[in-house]
BAFI-3210 file (N, C-alpha, C; in Angstrom, 3 decimals, decimal comma, padded with zeros to 6 digits):
// residues 215
n [1|2|3|4|5|6|7|8|9|10|11|12|13|14|15|16|17|18|19|20|21|22|23|24|25|26|27|28|29|30|31|32|33|34|35|36|37|38|39|40|41|42|43|44|45|46|47|48|49|50|51|52|53|54|55|56|57|58|59|60|61|62|63|64|65|66|67|68|69|70|71|72|73|74|75|76|77|78|79|80|81|82|83|84|85|86|87|88|89|90|91|92|93|94|95|96|97|98|99|100|101|102|103|104|105|106|107|108|109|110|111|112|113|114|115|116|117|118|119|120|121|122|123|124|125|126|127|128|129|130|131|132|133|134|135|136|137|138|139|140|141|142|143|144|145|146|147|148|149|150|151|152|153|154|155|156|157|158|159|160|161|162|163|164|165|166|167|168|169|170|171|172|173|174|175|176|177|178|179|180|181|182|183|184|185|186|187|188|189|190|191|192|193|194|195|196|197|198|199|200|201|202|203|204|205|206|207|208|209|210|211|212|213|214|215]
n.u [-144,710|-142,859|-141,564|-140,652|-141,619|-140,904|-138,020|-137,701|-137,874|-136,706|-134,069|-133,337|-132,835|-130,027|-127,338|-126,298|-128,411|-129,915|-128,454|-127,201|-126,182|-127,142|-125,794|-125,942|-128,746|-131,534|-133,503|-136,020|-136,505|-136,452|-138,775|-140,202|-139,673|-141,052|-143,529|-147,075|-148,698|-148,057|-149,203|-149,114|-149,353|-147,792|-147,268|-147,033|-147,009|-150,021|-150,239|-149,992|-149,250|-149,607|-148,641|-148,269|-147,710|-147,754|-146,899|-147,157|-148,283|-147,028|-144,533|-144,625|-144,848|-146,641|-146,058|-147,692|-147,884|-148,961|-148,295|-147,929|-150,426|-150,526|-150,742|-148,620|-147,983|-145,869|-145,094|-143,795|-142,764|-143,455|-142,529|-140,687|-139,340|-139,500|-140,150|-142,742|-144,377|-147,058|-148,283|-148,912|-146,863|-144,383|-141,721|-140,131|-137,734|-138,233|-140,335|-138,987|-137,372|-139,303|-140,711|-138,385|-137,728|-140,090|-140,203|-137,653|-138,682|-140,369|-138,600|-137,468|-139,675|-139,522|-137,059|-137,708|-139,551|-138,189|-136,267|-137,872|-139,048|-137,365|-137,621|-139,656|-142,630|-145,060|-144,507|-145,520|-147,761|-151,255|-152,146|-151,726|-148,237|-145,527|-142,205|-138,790|-136,215|-133,084|-131,908|-129,661|-126,130|-125,432|-126,674|-129,251|-132,718|-135,956|-139,290|-141,466|-145,098|-146,684|-149,376|-151,350|-153,787|-155,220|-154,802|-153,440|-152,602|-150,790|-150,858|-149,100|-147,199|-144,469|-142,706|-140,514|-137,952|-137,281|-139,692|-139,819|-139,753|-141,403|-144,346|-145,016|-147,251|-149,463|-150,352|-149,114|-149,029|-149,104|-150,158|-149,808|-150,949|-153,321|-152,087|-152,249|-154,463|-153,981|-154,949|-155,062|-155,305|-152,509|-152,308|-150,927|-148,904|-145,286|-142,199|-139,017|-138,784|-139,043|-141,362|-144,997|-146,815|-150,332|-151,403|-150,995|-150,204|-148,797|-146,566|-145,605|-144,475|-142,486|-138,989|-135,858|-133,339|-130,037|-128,317|-129,678|-130,629|-129,537|-130,150]
n.v [-002,325|-000,441|002,230|001,233|001,925|004,502|004,522|002,905|004,606|006,875|005,332|006,039|008,407|010,402|012,198|013,915|014,480|016,160|018,597|019,097|021,656|023,673|026,166|027,166|027,546|029,206|032,184|031,389|028,802|028,531|029,070|026,911|026,046|027,413|026,861|026,633|024,617|021,121|018,004|014,307|011,417|008,063|005,095|001,971|-001,196|-003,060|-001,003|002,270|005,690|008,682|012,097|015,400|018,685|022,142|025,668|028,804|032,239|033,339|032,214|029,635|026,121|023,261|019,904|016,598|013,216|010,058|007,134|003,641|003,652|005,263|008,353|011,258|014,809|017,624|020,582|023,391|026,213|030,034|032,767|031,427|029,271|026,704|023,391|020,940|018,018|015,891|012,531|009,155|007,784|007,119|008,034|011,039|010,826|009,005|010,052|012,604|011,128|010,237|012,370|013,779|012,054|012,277|015,143|014,818|013,365|015,219|017,122|015,776|015,820|018,375|018,570|017,144|018,361|020,808|020,183|019,111|021,519|023,944|026,502|027,428|027,289|028,519|027,821|025,125|023,086|023,059|020,508|017,171|016,196|014,197|013,999|013,083|013,111|013,637|012,639|012,636|012,652|009,923|009,463|008,668|008,289|009,493|009,400|012,208|013,212|015,562|018,223|020,862|022,139|024,007|027,618|027,627|025,182|022,376|018,990|016,168|013,087|010,769|008,127|005,808|004,099|001,591|-001,036|-002,215|000,168|002,651|004,764|008,089|010,668|013,317|016,843|019,869|023,274|026,825|028,612|030,398|029,600|031,051|032,566|030,178|030,729|031,947|030,573|028,082|024,649|022,699|020,974|018,049|017,618|016,878|018,222|019,593|021,012|021,758|022,991|022,621|023,145|024,356|025,713|027,405|029,891|029,785|028,308|029,825|031,758|030,829|030,286|029,584|027,413|028,515|026,736|025,711|027,842|028,683|027,061]
n.w [-012,269|-011,705|-012,774|-015,467|-017,837|-018,118|-017,895|-019,756|-021,991|-021,588|-022,000|-024,512|-024,736|-024,713|-022,570|-024,125|-026,061|-024,450|-024,276|-026,299|-028,535|-027,117|-027,174|-029,961|-030,288|-031,624|-030,989|-031,765|-031,675|-029,108|-027,997|-027,922|-025,450|-023,667|-022,796|-022,088|-021,306|-021,167|-022,066|-021,721|-022,872|-022,075|-023,800|-023,963|-025,191|-023,625|-021,551|-020,112|-018,782|-017,783|-018,263|-017,024|-017,415|-016,242|-016,917|-015,075|-014,981|-012,863|-012,701|-011,356|-011,365|-012,001|-012,125|-013,145|-012,626|-013,309|-012,589|-012,757|-011,775|-009,753|-008,500|-008,561|-007,516|-008,269|-006,919|-008,192|-006,168|-006,403|-004,985|-003,413|-004,095|-003,375|-003,222|-003,440|-002,806|-003,518|-002,866|-003,318|-002,410|000,076|000,427|000,187|-001,508|-003,428|-004,548|-005,546|-007,431|-009,150|-010,237|-011,533|-013,604|-015,025|-015,744|-017,464|-019,666|-020,367|-021,397|-023,347|-025,376|-026,148|-027,245|-029,520|-030,484|-031,101|-032,785|-035,048|-035,913|-035,994|-036,509|-035,012|-033,012|-034,536|-037,085|-037,598|-039,147|-040,164|-040,829|-040,714|-040,209|-040,746|-039,291|-039,299|-036,957|-035,694|-032,706|-031,028|-030,506|-031,490|-033,791|-033,674|-034,568|-034,929|-035,378|-035,341|-035,254|-035,968|-035,630|-036,029|-033,706|-032,925|-032,519|-030,596|-029,619|-030,144|-031,383|-031,056|-031,741|-030,874|-031,905|-031,515|-033,110|-032,182|-031,651|-028,986|-027,285|-025,775|-027,086|-027,246|-026,662|-027,057|-026,373|-026,798|-025,584|-025,862|-023,964|-021,014|-017,664|-015,389|-012,183|-009,411|-006,541|-003,533|-001,405|-002,301|-001,460|000,033|001,872|003,410|001,787|000,851|001,916|002,291|004,512|008,296|008,802|008,501|005,824|004,909|002,752|-000,592|-000,199|002,432|001,662|-000,526|001,189|002,563|003,709|001,812|003,408|003,584|002,189|000,656|-001,182|-003,302|-005,499]
ca.u [-143,980|-141,892|-141,051|-139,976|-141,842|-140,307|-136,719|-137,362|-137,931|-135,541|-133,065|-132,962|-132,144|-128,579|-127,204|-125,778|-129,488|-130,537|-127,866|-126,585|-126,727|-127,794|-125,289|-126,569|-130,152|-131,952|-134,607|-137,344|-136,315|-136,601|-140,160|-140,704|-139,616|-141,663|-144,826|-147,965|-149,280|-148,076|-149,839|-149,104|-149,474|-146,937|-147,947|-146,184|-148,218|-151,249|-149,624|-149,982|-149,107|-150,228|-147,733|-148,713|-146,980|-148,201|-146,366|-148,171|-147,871|-146,342|-143,219|-144,528|-144,892|-146,841|-146,034|-148,293|-147,952|-149,701|-147,392|-148,760|-151,962|-150,241|-150,186|-147,522|-147,852|-144,960|-145,263|-142,422|-143,521|-142,657|-141,271|-139,726|-138,474|-139,871|-140,485|-143,789|-144,726|-148,143|-148,449|-149,086|-145,605|-144,051|-140,741|-139,573|-136,693|-138,760|-141,174|-138,011|-137,241|-140,217|-140,573|-137,292|-138,140|-141,186|-139,389|-136,824|-139,833|-140,957|-137,269|-137,446|-140,592|-139,434|-136,138|-137,877|-140,365|-137,586|-135,633|-138,603|-139,544|-136,413|-138,426|-140,603|-144,143|-145,773|-144,434|-146,096|-148,893|-152,493|-152,439|-150,694|-146,945|-144,414|-140,970|-137,964|-135,331|-131,941|-131,860|-128,443|-124,870|-125,308|-127,712|-130,582|-133,487|-137,327|-140,486|-142,851|-145,886|-147,577|-150,997|-152,008|-155,351|-155,997|-154,184|-152,460|-152,224|-150,178|-150,808|-147,712|-147,278|-143,342|-142,727|-139,247|-137,687|-137,509|-141,045|-140,044|-140,127|-142,962|-144,749|-145,515|-148,581|-150,273|-150,525|-148,172|-150,094|-148,394|-150,700|-149,407|-152,080|-153,166|-151,722|-153,267|-154,828|-152,996|-156,041|-155,169|-155,017|-151,417|-152,148|-150,431|-147,674|-144,223|-141,022|-137,834|-138,761|-139,640|-142,767|-146,112|-148,058|-151,603|-151,984|-150,222|-149,546|-147,865|-145,512|-144,653|-143,562|-141,025|-137,528|-135,188|-132,110|-128,675|-127,681|-130,588|-131,245|-128,735|-130,530]
ca.v [-002,071|000,083|003,072|000,484|002,697|005,691|004,133|002,657|005,720|007,406|004,770|006,436|009,956|010,457|013,477|014,716|015,044|017,087|019,430|019,642|022,545|024,656|027,744|027,441|027,585|030,660|032,453|030,706|027,407|028,528|029,075|025,665|025,598|028,288|026,284|026,655|023,182|020,187|016,565|013,379|009,586|007,155|004,041|000,664|-002,557|-002,757|-000,130|003,730|006,496|010,063|012,899|016,824|019,719|023,487|026,730|029,385|033,501|033,908|031,353|028,478|025,030|021,925|018,338|015,577|012,095|008,810|005,999|002,388|003,629|005,948|009,705|011,907|016,130|018,025|022,002|024,362|027,406|030,881|033,078|030,764|028,143|025,409|021,989|020,307|016,848|015,028|011,520|007,801|007,280|007,538|008,633|012,173|010,673|008,271|011,295|013,192|010,385|010,335|013,881|013,909|010,760|012,788|016,179|014,408|013,186|016,425|017,706|014,973|015,875|019,563|018,209|016,426|019,513|022,060|019,614|018,896|022,925|024,928|027,871|027,801|026,613|029,103|027,106|023,747|023,348|022,692|018,995|016,098|016,102|013,340|014,398|012,379|013,996|013,262|013,558|012,695|012,486|008,728|009,411|008,167|008,745|009,302|009,994|012,859|013,471|017,153|018,742|022,180|021,754|025,229|028,802|027,656|023,880|021,229|017,776|015,274|011,646|010,248|006,878|005,419|002,796|000,042|-001,179|-002,422|001,461|003,467|005,947|009,226|011,189|014,161|018,248|020,884|024,218|027,818|029,614|030,190|029,739|032,274|031,996|029,795|031,234|032,099|029,646|026,847|023,698|021,901|020,170|016,907|017,888|016,727|019,096|019,418|021,992|021,257|023,661|022,222|024,332|024,035|026,764|027,860|031,186|029,769|028,007|030,979|032,665|030,162|030,796|028,441|027,610|029,399|025,879|025,666|029,066|028,948|026,074]
ca.w [-013,214|-011,240|-013,809|-016,534|-019,231|-018,187|-018,005|-021,297|-023,166|-021,093|-022,298|-025,922|-024,487|-024,015|-021,864|-025,209|-026,631|-023,921|-024,051|-027,430|-029,448|-026,302|-027,511|-030,848|-030,228|-032,155|-030,229|-032,253|-031,083|-027,455|-027,854|-027,489|-023,828|-022,988|-022,935|-020,933|-020,759|-022,098|-021,452|-022,763|-022,570|-022,513|-024,036|-024,034|-025,115|-023,004|-020,441|-020,211|-017,855|-018,098|-017,458|-017,312|-016,742|-016,318|-016,027|-014,375|-015,400|-011,757|-012,508|-010,924|-012,378|-011,633|-012,762|-012,580|-013,137|-012,838|-012,744|-012,140|-010,995|-008,525|-008,816|-007,885|-007,947|-007,639|-007,209|-007,803|-005,638|-006,569|-005,060|-002,131|-004,444|-002,499|-003,956|-002,798|-003,473|-003,112|-003,910|-002,382|-002,197|001,463|000,970|-000,734|-002,366|-004,483|-005,411|-006,483|-008,633|-010,667|-010,987|-012,178|-015,004|-015,781|-016,227|-018,689|-020,903|-021,002|-021,997|-024,548|-026,347|-026,384|-028,030|-030,706|-031,376|-031,611|-033,980|-036,069|-036,267|-035,531|-036,643|-033,686|-033,283|-035,442|-038,749|-037,627|-040,005|-039,526|-041,183|-039,976|-040,898|-040,073|-039,378|-038,859|-036,450|-035,098|-031,020|-030,390|-031,514|-032,095|-034,942|-033,321|-035,240|-034,036|-035,979|-034,592|-036,151|-035,423|-036,092|-035,187|-033,717|-032,642|-032,810|-029,106|-029,263|-031,314|-030,890|-031,401|-031,401|-031,099|-032,115|-031,634|-034,109|-031,566|-031,414|-027,585|-026,666|-025,390|-027,597|-026,506|-027,669|-026,221|-026,409|-026,382|-025,641|-025,495|-023,035|-019,463|-016,886|-014,369|-011,002|-008,440|-005,429|-002,131|-000,630|-002,887|-000,786|-000,086|002,861|003,094|000,875|001,291|001,325|003,269|005,820|009,211|008,891|007,766|005,345|004,405|001,620|-001,280|000,549|003,254|001,008|-001,014|002,182|003,151|003,375|001,799|004,385|002,673|001,573|-000,601|-001,589|-004,535|-006,319]
c.u [-142,638|-141,196|-140,327|-140,237|-140,945|-138,915|-136,496|-137,212|-136,761|-133,960|-132,646|-132,795|-130,906|-128,341|-126,742|-127,386|-130,414|-129,711|-126,941|-126,880|-127,099|-127,274|-126,079|-128,132|-130,765|-133,223|-136,118|-137,651|-136,643|-138,017|-140,827|-140,664|-140,319|-143,382|-145,674|-148,283|-148,739|-148,476|-149,733|-149,365|-148,511|-147,276|-147,254|-146,971|-149,428|-151,122|-149,566|-149,982|-149,422|-149,120|-147,912|-147,817|-147,290|-147,420|-147,577|-147,426|-146,764|-144,714|-143,286|-144,925|-145,434|-146,626|-146,678|-148,214|-148,674|-148,716|-147,987|-149,776|-151,789|-150,014|-149,436|-148,023|-146,951|-145,408|-144,096|-143,090|-142,407|-143,069|-140,302|-138,925|-138,559|-140,502|-141,543|-144,362|-146,014|-148,284|-148,855|-147,726|-144,966|-142,732|-140,369|-138,706|-137,174|-139,739|-140,290|-137,659|-138,091|-140,606|-139,443|-137,436|-139,123|-140,937|-138,423|-137,411|-140,117|-139,944|-137,308|-138,490|-140,185|-138,349|-136,512|-138,966|-139,392|-136,687|-136,305|-139,069|-138,434|-136,731|-139,186|-142,143|-145,084|-145,838|-144,828|-147,665|-150,133|-153,095|-151,409|-149,165|-146,164|-143,096|-139,965|-136,754|-134,561|-131,929|-130,696|-127,195|-124,544|-125,968|-128,759|-131,655|-135,001|-138,241|-141,546|-143,628|-146,714|-148,678|-151,024|-153,426|-155,944|-154,595|-152,945|-151,744|-151,596|-150,236|-149,611|-147,864|-145,773|-143,401|-141,334|-139,050|-137,759|-138,926|-141,167|-140,080|-141,374|-142,909|-145,420|-146,310|-149,033|-150,337|-149,695|-149,154|-149,094|-149,185|-150,416|-151,265|-152,098|-152,954|-152,724|-153,382|-154,153|-153,533|-155,709|-154,314|-153,436|-151,067|-151,944|-149,081|-146,304|-143,000|-140,008|-137,628|-139,438|-141,066|-143,403|-146,598|-149,260|-151,987|-150,729|-149,458|-148,557|-146,585|-144,733|-144,170|-142,458|-139,681|-136,767|-133,876|-130,788|-128,080|-128,375|-130,939|-130,532|-129,101|-130,904]
c.v [-001,275|000,993|002,371|001,414|003,587|005,515|003,614|003,335|006,756|007,097|005,400|008,115|009,849|011,732|014,324|015,285|016,283|018,357|019,930|020,832|023,684|026,245|027,929|028,037|029,121|030,979|031,890|029,347|027,288|028,786|027,899|025,229|026,593|027,962|026,823|025,441|022,325|018,893|015,780|012,070|008,690|005,772|003,004|-000,785|-002,136|-001,587|001,234|004,541|007,821|010,989|014,370|017,676|021,041|024,516|027,775|030,696|033,957|033,282|030,056|027,362|023,760|020,978|017,282|014,588|011,056|007,679|004,553|002,633|004,806|007,444|010,571|013,837|016,830|019,951|022,995|025,830|028,498|031,861|032,420|029,806|026,943|024,264|021,340|019,281|016,108|013,789|010,509|007,444|007,791|008,429|009,943|011,942|009,784|009,361|012,019|012,466|010,474|011,379|013,985|013,319|011,833|014,139|015,912|014,262|014,170|017,303|017,203|015,252|017,350|019,376|017,837|017,567|020,514|021,349|019,512|020,523|023,910|026,334|028,193|026,917|027,314|028,375|025,508|023,875|022,652|021,153|018,144|015,976|014,984|013,652|013,532|013,315|013,028|013,514|013,456|012,450|011,080|008,585|008,912|009,337|008,454|010,128|010,824|013,306|014,698|017,403|019,971|021,994|022,772|026,312|028,570|026,162|022,869|019,842|016,935|013,610|011,343|008,902|006,651|004,236|001,365|-000,027|-001,768|-001,234|001,728|004,270|006,948|010,184|012,211|015,890|019,064|022,128|025,584|028,841|029,680|030,255|030,809|031,597|031,263|030,823|031,190|030,756|028,313|025,885|022,873|021,030|018,678|016,636|017,449|017,447|018,790|020,533|021,192|021,667|022,789|023,272|023,682|024,772|026,831|029,203|030,904|029,122|028,826|032,156|031,982|030,316|029,818|028,371|028,177|028,155|025,463|026,621|029,624|027,846|026,463]
c.w [-012,673|-012,135|-015,044|-017,654|-019,164|-018,428|-019,051|-022,285|-022,774|-021,857|-023,816|-026,005|-024,033|-023,139|-023,323|-025,928|-025,796|-023,516|-025,383|-028,200|-028,540|-026,821|-028,611|-030,948|-030,602|-031,022|-030,720|-031,678|-029,600|-026,970|-027,320|-026,012|-023,155|-023,169|-022,036|-020,450|-021,790|-021,038|-022,485|-022,079|-022,862|-022,698|-024,283|-023,880|-024,464|-021,868|-020,703|-019,159|-018,681|-017,380|-017,677|-016,693|-017,136|-015,829|-016,024|-014,726|-014,117|-011,795|-011,869|-011,841|-011,462|-012,644|-012,217|-013,231|-012,524|-013,318|-012,065|-011,355|-009,928|-008,943|-007,949|-008,280|-007,457|-008,103|-006,989|-007,722|-005,764|-005,375|-003,989|-003,039|-004,071|-003,605|-003,162|-003,564|-002,633|-003,802|-002,660|-001,959|-000,729|001,605|-000,442|-001,872|-003,696|-005,302|-006,024|-007,734|-009,814|-011,112|-012,017|-013,722|-015,731|-016,558|-017,585|-019,802|-021,418|-021,908|-023,546|-025,605|-026,740|-027,333|-029,202|-031,407|-031,936|-032,851|-035,291|-036,781|-035,535|-035,825|-035,864|-034,222|-034,166|-036,875|-038,422|-038,512|-039,506|-039,845|-040,742|-040,624|-039,957|-040,378|-038,616|-038,236|-035,766|-033,681|-030,522|-031,368|-032,187|-033,323|-034,915|-033,716|-034,865|-034,784|-035,011|-035,741|-035,356|-036,523|-035,321|-035,112|-033,202|-032,756|-031,546|-028,810|-030,396|-030,767|-031,540|-030,786|-032,000|-030,924|-032,235|-032,691|-033,365|-031,115|-029,799|-026,611|-026,627|-026,472|-026,960|-027,373|-026,680|-026,968|-026,163|-026,557|-025,103|-024,435|-021,441|-018,702|-015,794|-013,126|-010,084|-007,177|-004,176|-001,189|-001,084|-001,644|-001,037|000,925|002,510|002,236|001,427|000,923|002,406|003,971|006,722|009,522|008,021|007,084|004,639|003,046|000,995|-000,692|001,516|002,687|000,163|-000,108|002,902|003,065|003,312|002,877|003,017|001,926|000,394|-001,245|-003,031|-005,439|-007,773]
res [m|q|l|k|i|v|l|a|v|l|a|i|v|s|l|a|a|l|t|a|g|a|k|e|l|e|q|k|e|l|l|w|k|r|f|g|v|i|k|m|e|i|t|k|a|s|n|s|n|v|i|k|a|a|h|y|a|n|g|e|r|i|d|e|s|e|i|d|g|k|k|i|q|h|i|y|v|q|p|s|r|v|d|l|y|t|s|e|f|k|e|i|k|e|e|k|e|i|s|l|g|s|r|l|l|i|d|f|v|i|i|c|l|r|r|a|y|p|e|g|p|e|t|v|p|p|t|a|k|v|t|t|v|v|i|d|a|k|n|t|k|i|n|i|t|t|t|r|i|s|e|h|d|i|s|f|v|i|v|p|n|d|p|e|e|a|t|l|s|g|v|w|g|d|r|l|l|n|p|l|p|n|d|f|s|v|a|g|s|h|h|e|f|p|d|q|v|k|t|l|q|e|a|r|s|l|k|l|p|p|t|q|n|n|k]
***
């Protein structure tokens, strides 16, 4: 399938949808971006892929995707700001492309949640509610169903108007995870450094080259 599901969903997200209104965002809207964990399933016909993103209290983030049966993990390491990739793919370029697609889908979910509840996560009711939101300057509309399933977690289902597009369903949570231990294994991961790292402590200690230190 070669990422067709990801690309199909991304086709309904314009650049304007990812950037529009950034200057006008209120503090409550920004709470949607400060999630702890988002896990979702991308479903189209009989095919499904899974994406998960997790924020840690020390500023690190782990994105995990399963595309066409192949798993990929992307760890954004702090304080070194190093990107570590672990997957069945051979090229780091392909890993980057898949991780970017996954992150854009996460961004898309955040946009839909923000548009549905601009006053923030605390306004989501405990019963299922369907909201139609406009996601871009072309007046593209999406239906999102939300349900508060706990004090910290909200379920969502995003259904595009086009039946040929994929449906996104999952859970948004606001609790940051505790930092991973220094001895957490990252052996076999790919990165853009000549040095191999076996543990998260080694990755946290890496120094970015001057050309990458401002990313």
